[in-house]
PDB file of N, CA, C and O in Angstrom:
ATOM      1  N   MET A   1      98.503 156.247   2.931  1.00  0.00           N
ATOM      2  CA  MET A   1      99.055 157.167   1.949  1.00  0.00           C
ATOM      3  C   MET A   1     100.207 156.486   1.227  1.00  0.00           C
ATOM      4  O   MET A   1     101.066 155.877   1.864  1.00  0.00           O
ATOM      5  N   SER A   2     100.231 156.582  -0.058  1.00  0.00           N
ATOM      6  CA  SER A   2     101.283 155.979  -0.862  1.00  0.00           C
ATOM      7  C   SER A   2     102.604 156.703  -0.649  1.00  0.00           C
ATOM      8  O   SER A   2     102.630 157.911  -0.414  1.00  0.00           O
ATOM      9  N   ILE A   3     103.689 155.964  -0.733  1.00  0.00           N
ATOM     10  CA  ILE A   3     105.011 156.559  -0.567  1.00  0.00           C
ATOM     11  C   ILE A   3     105.293 157.596  -1.656  1.00  0.00           C
ATOM     12  O   ILE A   3     106.058 158.533  -1.427  1.00  0.00           O
ATOM     13  N   ASP A   4     104.687 157.443  -2.838  1.00  0.00           N
ATOM     14  CA  ASP A   4     104.898 158.395  -3.925  1.00  0.00           C
ATOM     15  C   ASP A   4     104.188 159.720  -3.685  1.00  0.00           C
ATOM     16  O   ASP A   4     104.449 160.688  -4.399  1.00  0.00           O
ATOM     17  N   LYS A   5     103.300 159.790  -2.701  1.00  0.00           N
ATOM     18  CA  LYS A   5     102.546 161.007  -2.420  1.00  0.00           C
ATOM     19  C   LYS A   5     102.971 161.659  -1.112  1.00  0.00           C
ATOM     20  O   LYS A   5     102.203 162.426  -0.532  1.00  0.00           O
ATOM     21  N   TRP A   6     104.160 161.374  -0.644  1.00  0.00           N
ATOM     22  CA  TRP A   6     104.638 161.972   0.595  1.00  0.00           C
ATOM     23  C   TRP A   6     104.720 163.473   0.458  1.00  0.00           C
ATOM     24  O   TRP A   6     105.091 163.979  -0.601  1.00  0.00           O
ATOM     25  N   PRO A   7     104.384 164.184   1.497  1.00  0.00           N
ATOM     26  CA  PRO A   7     104.591 165.633   1.468  1.00  0.00           C
ATOM     27  C   PRO A   7     106.081 165.947   1.565  1.00  0.00           C
ATOM     28  O   PRO A   7     106.827 165.232   2.233  1.00  0.00           O
ATOM     29  N   SER A   8     106.506 167.002   0.909  1.00  0.00           N
ATOM     30  CA  SER A   8     107.922 167.362   0.958  1.00  0.00           C
ATOM     31  C   SER A   8     108.266 168.078   2.259  1.00  0.00           C
ATOM     32  O   SER A   8     109.425 168.076   2.674  1.00  0.00           O
ATOM     33  N   GLU A   9     107.285 168.686   2.904  1.00  0.00           N
ATOM     34  CA  GLU A   9     107.517 169.400   4.147  1.00  0.00           C
ATOM     35  C   GLU A   9     107.937 168.424   5.237  1.00  0.00           C
ATOM     36  O   GLU A   9     107.277 167.409   5.461  1.00  0.00           O
ATOM     37  N   GLY A  10     109.036 168.736   5.909  1.00  0.00           N
ATOM     38  CA  GLY A  10     109.500 167.897   7.005  1.00  0.00           C
ATOM     39  C   GLY A  10     110.227 166.648   6.549  1.00  0.00           C
ATOM     40  O   GLY A  10     110.473 165.753   7.358  1.00  0.00           O
ATOM     41  N   GLU A  11     110.574 166.565   5.286  1.00  0.00           N
ATOM     42  CA  GLU A  11     111.262 165.391   4.765  1.00  0.00           C
ATOM     43  C   GLU A  11     112.637 165.273   5.409  1.00  0.00           C
ATOM     44  O   GLU A  11     113.343 166.268   5.568  1.00  0.00           O
ATOM     45  N   LYS A  12     113.003 164.081   5.771  1.00  0.00           N
ATOM     46  CA  LYS A  12     114.299 163.829   6.394  1.00  0.00           C
ATOM     47  C   LYS A  12     115.203 163.125   5.394  1.00  0.00           C
ATOM     48  O   LYS A  12     114.798 162.148   4.764  1.00  0.00           O
ATOM     49  N   ILE A  13     116.417 163.617   5.252  1.00  0.00           N
ATOM     50  CA  ILE A  13     117.391 163.010   4.347  1.00  0.00           C
ATOM     51  C   ILE A  13     118.580 162.573   5.192  1.00  0.00           C
ATOM     52  O   ILE A  13     119.098 163.339   6.006  1.00  0.00           O
ATOM     53  N   PHE A  14     119.004 161.327   4.985  1.00  0.00           N
ATOM     54  CA  PHE A  14     120.120 160.775   5.748  1.00  0.00           C
ATOM     55  C   PHE A  14     121.312 160.616   4.820  1.00  0.00           C
ATOM     56  O   PHE A  14     121.239 159.899   3.822  1.00  0.00           O
ATOM     57  N   ASN A  15     122.413 161.286   5.150  1.00  0.00           N
ATOM     58  CA  ASN A  15     123.633 161.184   4.356  1.00  0.00           C
ATOM     59  C   ASN A  15     124.427 159.978   4.833  1.00  0.00           C
ATOM     60  O   ASN A  15     125.233 160.068   5.760  1.00  0.00           O
ATOM     61  N   LEU A  16     124.183 158.852   4.183  1.00  0.00           N
ATOM     62  CA  LEU A  16     124.838 157.601   4.538  1.00  0.00           C
ATOM     63  C   LEU A  16     125.558 157.054   3.315  1.00  0.00           C
ATOM     64  O   LEU A  16     125.226 157.398   2.180  1.00  0.00           O
ATOM     65  N   SER A  17     126.535 156.206   3.553  1.00  0.00           N
ATOM     66  CA  SER A  17     127.175 155.530   2.427  1.00  0.00           C
ATOM     67  C   SER A  17     126.146 154.615   1.770  1.00  0.00           C
ATOM     68  O   SER A  17     125.138 154.262   2.382  1.00  0.00           O
ATOM     69  N   ALA A  18     126.406 154.236   0.530  1.00  0.00           N
ATOM     70  CA  ALA A  18     125.470 153.378  -0.200  1.00  0.00           C
ATOM     71  C   ALA A  18     125.224 152.072   0.544  1.00  0.00           C
ATOM     72  O   ALA A  18     124.090 151.599   0.612  1.00  0.00           O
ATOM     73  N   CYS A  19     126.279 151.489   1.101  1.00  0.00           N
ATOM     74  CA  CYS A  19     126.149 150.224   1.844  1.00  0.00           C
ATOM     75  C   CYS A  19     125.274 150.410   3.078  1.00  0.00           C
ATOM     76  O   CYS A  19     124.365 149.617   3.325  1.00  0.00           O
ATOM     77  N   ASP A  20     125.549 151.466   3.859  1.00  0.00           N
ATOM     78  CA  ASP A  20     124.757 151.731   5.066  1.00  0.00           C
ATOM     79  C   ASP A  20     123.314 152.064   4.711  1.00  0.00           C
ATOM     80  O   ASP A  20     122.386 151.659   5.410  1.00  0.00           O
ATOM     81  N   ARG A  21     123.131 152.802   3.621  1.00  0.00           N
ATOM     82  CA  ARG A  21     121.780 153.187   3.196  1.00  0.00           C
ATOM     83  C   ARG A  21     120.949 151.943   2.884  1.00  0.00           C
ATOM     84  O   ARG A  21     119.803 151.849   3.322  1.00  0.00           O
ATOM     85  N   TRP A  22     121.504 150.988   2.138  1.00  0.00           N
ATOM     86  CA  TRP A  22     120.759 149.771   1.801  1.00  0.00           C
ATOM     87  C   TRP A  22     120.536 148.904   3.036  1.00  0.00           C
ATOM     88  O   TRP A  22     119.477 148.295   3.187  1.00  0.00           O
ATOM     89  N   GLN A  23     121.531 148.848   3.920  1.00  0.00           N
ATOM     90  CA  GLN A  23     121.374 148.079   5.157  1.00  0.00           C
ATOM     91  C   GLN A  23     120.250 148.665   6.002  1.00  0.00           C
ATOM     92  O   GLN A  23     119.406 147.930   6.516  1.00  0.00           O
ATOM     93  N   LEU A  24     120.238 149.980   6.145  1.00  0.00           N
ATOM     94  CA  LEU A  24     119.176 150.649   6.894  1.00  0.00           C
ATOM     95  C   LEU A  24     117.822 150.417   6.240  1.00  0.00           C
ATOM     96  O   LEU A  24     116.841 150.137   6.928  1.00  0.00           O
ATOM     97  N   TYR A  25     117.763 150.530   4.939  1.00  0.00           N
ATOM     98  CA  TYR A  25     116.515 150.315   4.202  1.00  0.00           C
ATOM     99  C   TYR A  25     115.953 148.911   4.473  1.00  0.00           C
ATOM    100  O   TYR A  25     114.759 148.759   4.730  1.00  0.00           O
ATOM    101  N   HIS A  26     116.806 147.903   4.417  1.00  0.00           N
ATOM    102  CA  HIS A  26     116.343 146.523   4.650  1.00  0.00           C
ATOM    103  C   HIS A  26     115.957 146.290   6.110  1.00  0.00           C
ATOM    104  O   HIS A  26     114.996 145.570   6.381  1.00  0.00           O
ATOM    105  N   TRP A  27     116.682 146.882   7.049  1.00  0.00           N
ATOM    106  CA  TRP A  27     116.297 146.793   8.466  1.00  0.00           C
ATOM    107  C   TRP A  27     114.912 147.399   8.676  1.00  0.00           C
ATOM    108  O   TRP A  27     114.069 146.821   9.361  1.00  0.00           O
ATOM    109  N   LEU A  28     114.688 148.573   8.078  1.00  0.00           N
ATOM    110  CA  LEU A  28     113.398 149.239   8.239  1.00  0.00           C
ATOM    111  C   LEU A  28     112.273 148.434   7.599  1.00  0.00           C
ATOM    112  O   LEU A  28     111.164 148.390   8.131  1.00  0.00           O
ATOM    113  N   GLN A  29     112.546 147.799   6.462  1.00  0.00           N
ATOM    114  CA  GLN A  29     111.535 146.937   5.850  1.00  0.00           C
ATOM    115  C   GLN A  29     111.164 145.800   6.789  1.00  0.00           C
ATOM    116  O   GLN A  29     109.989 145.449   6.902  1.00  0.00           O
ATOM    117  N   SER A  30     112.143 145.224   7.457  1.00  0.00           N
ATOM    118  CA  SER A  30     111.851 144.121   8.378  1.00  0.00           C
ATOM    119  C   SER A  30     111.039 144.593   9.583  1.00  0.00           C
ATOM    120  O   SER A  30     110.368 143.791  10.232  1.00  0.00           O
ATOM    121  N   LEU A  31     111.100 145.902   9.883  1.00  0.00           N
ATOM    122  CA  LEU A  31     110.314 146.486  10.970  1.00  0.00           C
ATOM    123  C   LEU A  31     108.979 147.044  10.473  1.00  0.00           C
ATOM    124  O   LEU A  31     108.254 147.682  11.237  1.00  0.00           O
ATOM    125  N   ASP A  32     108.651 146.811   9.202  1.00  0.00           N
ATOM    126  CA  ASP A  32     107.427 147.320   8.574  1.00  0.00           C
ATOM    127  C   ASP A  32     107.347 148.843   8.582  1.00  0.00           C
ATOM    128  O   ASP A  32     106.274 149.419   8.762  1.00  0.00           O
ATOM    129  N   ILE A  33     108.499 149.487   8.384  1.00  0.00           N
ATOM    130  CA  ILE A  33     108.555 150.938   8.252  1.00  0.00           C
ATOM    131  C   ILE A  33     108.758 151.241   6.768  1.00  0.00           C
ATOM    132  O   ILE A  33     109.703 150.760   6.142  1.00  0.00           O
ATOM    133  N   GLU A  34     107.858 152.040   6.231  1.00  0.00           N
ATOM    134  CA  GLU A  34     107.858 152.320   4.800  1.00  0.00           C
ATOM    135  C   GLU A  34     109.024 153.233   4.427  1.00  0.00           C
ATOM    136  O   GLU A  34     109.302 154.217   5.113  1.00  0.00           O
ATOM    137  N   GLY A  35     109.694 152.896   3.340  1.00  0.00           N
ATOM    138  CA  GLY A  35     110.803 153.710   2.889  1.00  0.00           C
ATOM    139  C   GLY A  35     111.022 153.556   1.400  1.00  0.00           C
ATOM    140  O   GLY A  35     110.444 152.683   0.752  1.00  0.00           O
ATOM    141  N   LYS A  36     111.868 154.422   0.873  1.00  0.00           N
ATOM    142  CA  LYS A  36     112.197 154.392  -0.556  1.00  0.00           C
ATOM    143  C   LYS A  36     113.690 154.649  -0.675  1.00  0.00           C
ATOM    144  O   LYS A  36     114.211 155.626  -0.136  1.00  0.00           O
ATOM    145  N   CYS A  37     114.373 153.757  -1.391  1.00  0.00           N
ATOM    146  CA  CYS A  37     115.813 153.872  -1.554  1.00  0.00           C
ATOM    147  C   CYS A  37     116.142 153.613  -3.020  1.00  0.00           C
ATOM    148  O   CYS A  37     116.242 152.462  -3.445  1.00  0.00           O
ATOM    149  N   LEU A  38     116.308 154.681  -3.785  1.00  0.00           N
ATOM    150  CA  LEU A  38     116.605 154.570  -5.203  1.00  0.00           C
ATOM    151  C   LEU A  38     118.108 154.683  -5.431  1.00  0.00           C
ATOM    152  O   LEU A  38     118.832 155.224  -4.595  1.00  0.00           O
ATOM    153  N   PHE A  39     118.566 154.174  -6.554  1.00  0.00           N
ATOM    154  CA  PHE A  39     119.974 154.176  -6.911  1.00  0.00           C
ATOM    155  C   PHE A  39     120.523 155.602  -6.915  1.00  0.00           C
ATOM    156  O   PHE A  39     119.971 156.477  -7.582  1.00  0.00           O
ATOM    157  N   HIS A  40     121.598 155.837  -6.181  1.00  0.00           N
ATOM    158  CA  HIS A  40     122.266 157.141  -6.065  1.00  0.00           C
ATOM    159  C   HIS A  40     121.344 158.250  -5.570  1.00  0.00           C
ATOM    160  O   HIS A  40     121.509 159.411  -5.946  1.00  0.00           O
ATOM    161  N   GLN A  41     120.384 157.900  -4.737  1.00  0.00           N
ATOM    162  CA  GLN A  41     119.458 158.871  -4.156  1.00  0.00           C
ATOM    163  C   GLN A  41     119.451 158.689  -2.641  1.00  0.00           C
ATOM    164  O   GLN A  41     119.747 157.597  -2.157  1.00  0.00           O
ATOM    165  N   PRO A  42     119.119 159.734  -1.882  1.00  0.00           N
ATOM    166  CA  PRO A  42     119.034 159.584  -0.425  1.00  0.00           C
ATOM    167  C   PRO A  42     117.879 158.657  -0.031  1.00  0.00           C
ATOM    168  O   PRO A  42     116.891 158.523  -0.753  1.00  0.00           O
ATOM    169  N   LEU A  43     118.029 158.042   1.101  1.00  0.00           N
ATOM    170  CA  LEU A  43     116.973 157.205   1.665  1.00  0.00           C
ATOM    171  C   LEU A  43     115.853 158.093   2.171  1.00  0.00           C
ATOM    172  O   LEU A  43     116.103 159.073   2.872  1.00  0.00           O
ATOM    173  N   GLN A  44     114.623 157.759   1.823  1.00  0.00           N
ATOM    174  CA  GLN A  44     113.450 158.472   2.321  1.00  0.00           C
ATOM    175  C   GLN A  44     112.661 157.502   3.186  1.00  0.00           C
ATOM    176  O   GLN A  44     112.441 156.353   2.803  1.00  0.00           O
ATOM    177  N   VAL A  45     112.238 157.970   4.352  1.00  0.00           N
ATOM    178  CA  VAL A  45     111.552 157.114   5.320  1.00  0.00           C
ATOM    179  C   VAL A  45     110.264 157.796   5.749  1.00  0.00           C
ATOM    180  O   VAL A  45     110.237 159.004   5.983  1.00  0.00           O
ATOM    181  N   ARG A  46     109.191 157.009   5.852  1.00  0.00           N
ATOM    182  CA  ARG A  46     107.911 157.527   6.328  1.00  0.00           C
ATOM    183  C   ARG A  46     107.691 157.027   7.753  1.00  0.00           C
ATOM    184  O   ARG A  46     107.651 155.822   8.000  1.00  0.00           O
ATOM    185  N   ILE A  47     107.549 157.963   8.681  1.00  0.00           N
ATOM    186  CA  ILE A  47     107.321 157.643  10.092  1.00  0.00           C
ATOM    187  C   ILE A  47     105.912 158.081  10.456  1.00  0.00           C
ATOM    188  O   ILE A  47     105.583 159.264  10.366  1.00  0.00           O
ATOM    189  N   ASP A  48     105.079 157.129  10.869  1.00  0.00           N
ATOM    190  CA  ASP A  48     103.688 157.411  11.210  1.00  0.00           C
ATOM    191  C   ASP A  48     103.411 157.373  12.713  1.00  0.00           C
ATOM    192  O   ASP A  48     102.335 157.785  13.146  1.00  0.00           O
ATOM    193  N   ALA A  49     104.344 156.897  13.502  1.00  0.00           N
ATOM    194  CA  ALA A  49     104.091 156.747  14.939  1.00  0.00           C
ATOM    195  C   ALA A  49     105.391 156.938  15.710  1.00  0.00           C
ATOM    196  O   ALA A  49     106.482 156.771  15.165  1.00  0.00           O
ATOM    197  N   SER A  50     105.259 157.285  16.971  1.00  0.00           N
ATOM    198  CA  SER A  50     106.442 157.513  17.802  1.00  0.00           C
ATOM    199  C   SER A  50     107.264 156.231  17.965  1.00  0.00           C
ATOM    200  O   SER A  50     108.486 156.299  18.089  1.00  0.00           O
ATOM    201  N   ALA A  51     106.615 155.075  17.966  1.00  0.00           N
ATOM    202  CA  ALA A  51     107.343 153.809  18.080  1.00  0.00           C
ATOM    203  C   ALA A  51     108.247 153.606  16.859  1.00  0.00           C
ATOM    204  O   ALA A  51     109.363 153.103  16.987  1.00  0.00           O
ATOM    205  N   GLN A  52     107.761 153.997  15.676  1.00  0.00           N
ATOM    206  CA  GLN A  52     108.574 153.883  14.468  1.00  0.00           C
ATOM    207  C   GLN A  52     109.768 154.837  14.521  1.00  0.00           C
ATOM    208  O   GLN A  52     110.857 154.499  14.057  1.00  0.00           O
ATOM    209  N   LEU A  53     109.565 156.018  15.082  1.00  0.00           N
ATOM    210  CA  LEU A  53     110.657 156.975  15.228  1.00  0.00           C
ATOM    211  C   LEU A  53     111.732 156.415  16.147  1.00  0.00           C
ATOM    212  O   LEU A  53     112.923 156.555  15.865  1.00  0.00           O
ATOM    213  N   LEU A  54     111.329 155.791  17.231  1.00  0.00           N
ATOM    214  CA  LEU A  54     112.281 155.170  18.150  1.00  0.00           C
ATOM    215  C   LEU A  54     113.036 154.032  17.458  1.00  0.00           C
ATOM    216  O   LEU A  54     114.245 153.888  17.639  1.00  0.00           O
ATOM    217  N   GLN A  55     112.328 153.230  16.669  1.00  0.00           N
ATOM    218  CA  GLN A  55     112.986 152.151  15.932  1.00  0.00           C
ATOM    219  C   GLN A  55     114.001 152.713  14.937  1.00  0.00           C
ATOM    220  O   GLN A  55     115.109 152.189  14.817  1.00  0.00           O
ATOM    221  N   LEU A  56     113.630 153.767  14.231  1.00  0.00           N
ATOM    222  CA  LEU A  56     114.545 154.397  13.279  1.00  0.00           C
ATOM    223  C   LEU A  56     115.782 154.917  14.005  1.00  0.00           C
ATOM    224  O   LEU A  56     116.906 154.699  13.551  1.00  0.00           O
ATOM    225  N   TRP A  57     115.583 155.599  15.126  1.00  0.00           N
ATOM    226  CA  TRP A  57     116.704 156.133  15.894  1.00  0.00           C
ATOM    227  C   TRP A  57     117.640 155.008  16.339  1.00  0.00           C
ATOM    228  O   TRP A  57     118.861 155.145  16.268  1.00  0.00           O
ATOM    229  N   THR A  58     117.062 153.898  16.798  1.00  0.00           N
ATOM    230  CA  THR A  58     117.863 152.771  17.272  1.00  0.00           C
ATOM    231  C   THR A  58     118.708 152.181  16.147  1.00  0.00           C
ATOM    232  O   THR A  58     119.888 151.889  16.343  1.00  0.00           O
ATOM    233  N   VAL A  59     118.109 152.006  14.975  1.00  0.00           N
ATOM    234  CA  VAL A  59     118.842 151.435  13.846  1.00  0.00           C
ATOM    235  C   VAL A  59     119.930 152.402  13.375  1.00  0.00           C
ATOM    236  O   VAL A  59     121.047 151.976  13.083  1.00  0.00           O
ATOM    237  N   LEU A  60     119.617 153.692  13.300  1.00  0.00           N
ATOM    238  CA  LEU A  60     120.632 154.678  12.907  1.00  0.00           C
ATOM    239  C   LEU A  60     121.786 154.692  13.901  1.00  0.00           C
ATOM    240  O   LEU A  60     122.949 154.795  13.512  1.00  0.00           O
ATOM    241  N   ARG A  61     121.461 154.589  15.173  1.00  0.00           N
ATOM    242  CA  ARG A  61     122.500 154.571  16.216  1.00  0.00           C
ATOM    243  C   ARG A  61     123.424 153.374  16.020  1.00  0.00           C
ATOM    244  O   ARG A  61     124.638 153.497  16.181  1.00  0.00           O
ATOM    245  N   GLN A  62     122.862 152.221  15.676  1.00  0.00           N
ATOM    246  CA  GLN A  62     123.677 151.025  15.462  1.00  0.00           C
ATOM    247  C   GLN A  62     124.623 151.203  14.282  1.00  0.00           C
ATOM    248  O   GLN A  62     125.739 150.684  14.294  1.00  0.00           O
ATOM    249  N   LEU A  63     124.182 151.933  13.269  1.00  0.00           N
ATOM    250  CA  LEU A  63     125.029 152.168  12.104  1.00  0.00           C
ATOM    251  C   LEU A  63     126.135 153.177  12.387  1.00  0.00           C
ATOM    252  O   LEU A  63     127.250 153.029  11.887  1.00  0.00           O
ATOM    253  N   GLU A  64     125.837 154.203  13.185  1.00  0.00           N
ATOM    254  CA  GLU A  64     126.751 155.333  13.320  1.00  0.00           C
ATOM    255  C   GLU A  64     127.632 155.302  14.563  1.00  0.00           C
ATOM    256  O   GLU A  64     128.717 155.882  14.556  1.00  0.00           O
ATOM    257  N   ALA A  65     127.197 154.648  15.612  1.00  0.00           N
ATOM    258  CA  ALA A  65     127.948 154.663  16.870  1.00  0.00           C
ATOM    259  C   ALA A  65     129.114 153.676  16.826  1.00  0.00           C
ATOM    260  O   ALA A  65     129.080 152.674  16.112  1.00  0.00           O
ATOM    261  N   SER A  66     130.133 153.987  17.604  1.00  0.00           N
ATOM    262  CA  SER A  66     131.271 153.075  17.699  1.00  0.00           C
ATOM    263  C   SER A  66     130.872 151.831  18.504  1.00  0.00           C
ATOM    264  O   SER A  66     129.877 151.844  19.228  1.00  0.00           O
ATOM    265  N   ARG A  67     131.641 150.785  18.369  1.00  0.00           N
ATOM    266  CA  ARG A  67     131.364 149.548  19.097  1.00  0.00           C
ATOM    267  C   ARG A  67     131.389 149.794  20.607  1.00  0.00           C
ATOM    268  O   ARG A  67     130.526 149.294  21.329  1.00  0.00           O
ATOM    269  N   GLY A  68     132.366 150.556  21.084  1.00  0.00           N
ATOM    270  CA  GLY A  68     132.472 150.856  22.510  1.00  0.00           C
ATOM    271  C   GLY A  68     131.268 151.624  23.027  1.00  0.00           C
ATOM    272  O   GLY A  68     130.780 151.359  24.125  1.00  0.00           O
ATOM    273  N   CYS A  69     130.795 152.566  22.244  1.00  0.00           N
ATOM    274  CA  CYS A  69     129.615 153.347  22.629  1.00  0.00           C
ATOM    275  C   CYS A  69     128.386 152.441  22.721  1.00  0.00           C
ATOM    276  O   CYS A  69     127.578 152.572  23.641  1.00  0.00           O
ATOM    277  N   LEU A  70     128.251 151.527  21.768  1.00  0.00           N
ATOM    278  CA  LEU A  70     127.105 150.607  21.782  1.00  0.00           C
ATOM    279  C   LEU A  70     127.166 149.653  22.968  1.00  0.00           C
ATOM    280  O   LEU A  70     126.137 149.333  23.563  1.00  0.00           O
ATOM    281  N   ILE A  71     128.365 149.199  23.314  1.00  0.00           N
ATOM    282  CA  ILE A  71     128.517 148.311  24.468  1.00  0.00           C
ATOM    283  C   ILE A  71     128.126 149.037  25.748  1.00  0.00           C
ATOM    284  O   ILE A  71     127.410 148.484  26.583  1.00  0.00           O
ATOM    285  N   ALA A  72     128.595 150.275  25.905  1.00  0.00           N
ATOM    286  CA  ALA A  72     128.259 151.066  27.101  1.00  0.00           C
ATOM    287  C   ALA A  72     126.753 151.302  27.177  1.00  0.00           C
ATOM    288  O   ALA A  72     126.165 151.206  28.254  1.00  0.00           O
ATOM    289  N   TRP A  73     126.130 151.609  26.048  1.00  0.00           N
ATOM    290  CA  TRP A  73     124.681 151.842  25.996  1.00  0.00           C
ATOM    291  C   TRP A  73     123.919 150.578  26.390  1.00  0.00           C
ATOM    292  O   TRP A  73     122.944 150.644  27.138  1.00  0.00           O
ATOM    293  N   LEU A  74     124.366 149.424  25.883  1.00  0.00           N
ATOM    294  CA  LEU A  74     123.721 148.156  26.202  1.00  0.00           C
ATOM    295  C   LEU A  74     123.881 147.810  27.682  1.00  0.00           C
ATOM    296  O   LEU A  74     122.929 147.350  28.313  1.00  0.00           O
ATOM    297  N   GLU A  75     125.057 148.023  28.235  1.00  0.00           N
ATOM    298  CA  GLU A  75     125.278 147.737  29.658  1.00  0.00           C
ATOM    299  C   GLU A  75     124.408 148.645  30.541  1.00  0.00           C
ATOM    300  O   GLU A  75     123.884 148.198  31.561  1.00  0.00           O
ATOM    301  N   THR A  76     124.257 149.895  30.156  1.00  0.00           N
ATOM    302  CA  THR A  76     123.395 150.811  30.897  1.00  0.00           C
ATOM    303  C   THR A  76     121.935 150.356  30.812  1.00  0.00           C
ATOM    304  O   THR A  76     121.193 150.432  31.791  1.00  0.00           O
ATOM    305  N   SER A  77     121.542 149.889  29.646  1.00  0.00           N
ATOM    306  CA  SER A  77     120.158 149.406  29.469  1.00  0.00           C
ATOM    307  C   SER A  77     119.884 148.180  30.330  1.00  0.00           C
ATOM    308  O   SER A  77     118.790 148.040  30.878  1.00  0.00           O
ATOM    309  N   TRP A  78     120.871 147.287  30.457  1.00  0.00           N
ATOM    310  CA  TRP A  78     120.695 146.085  31.261  1.00  0.00           C
ATOM    311  C   TRP A  78     120.565 146.423  32.738  1.00  0.00           C
ATOM    312  O   TRP A  78     119.877 145.714  33.472  1.00  0.00           O
ATOM    313  N   GLN A  79     121.214 147.494  33.188  1.00  0.00           N
ATOM    314  CA  GLN A  79     121.177 147.878  34.604  1.00  0.00           C
ATOM    315  C   GLN A  79     119.862 148.527  34.987  1.00  0.00           C
ATOM    316  O   GLN A  79     119.498 148.553  36.162  1.00  0.00           O
ATOM    317  N   ALA A  80     119.157 149.044  34.017  1.00  0.00           N
ATOM    318  CA  ALA A  80     117.890 149.751  34.297  1.00  0.00           C
ATOM    319  C   ALA A  80     116.775 148.803  34.668  1.00  0.00           C
ATOM    320  O   ALA A  80     115.654 149.240  34.930  1.00  0.00           O
TER     321      ALA A  80
END
């Protein structure tokens, strides 16, 4: 399905700064997750699988969480 034909139902909008929005957009492109980021518009992301949702959550967490929170999360992950 083309990104231009996305259904509006269930659309997710992320209120991020312009810098964070472009950084997230490029990270998602490198993960082969389809998205659209237009000038002065919210980032739109298409998620087709649960693995993509997990990847999106991980990238958003890296943008929004404090350094200390990320360190604690990483240390907990290493112990598992």
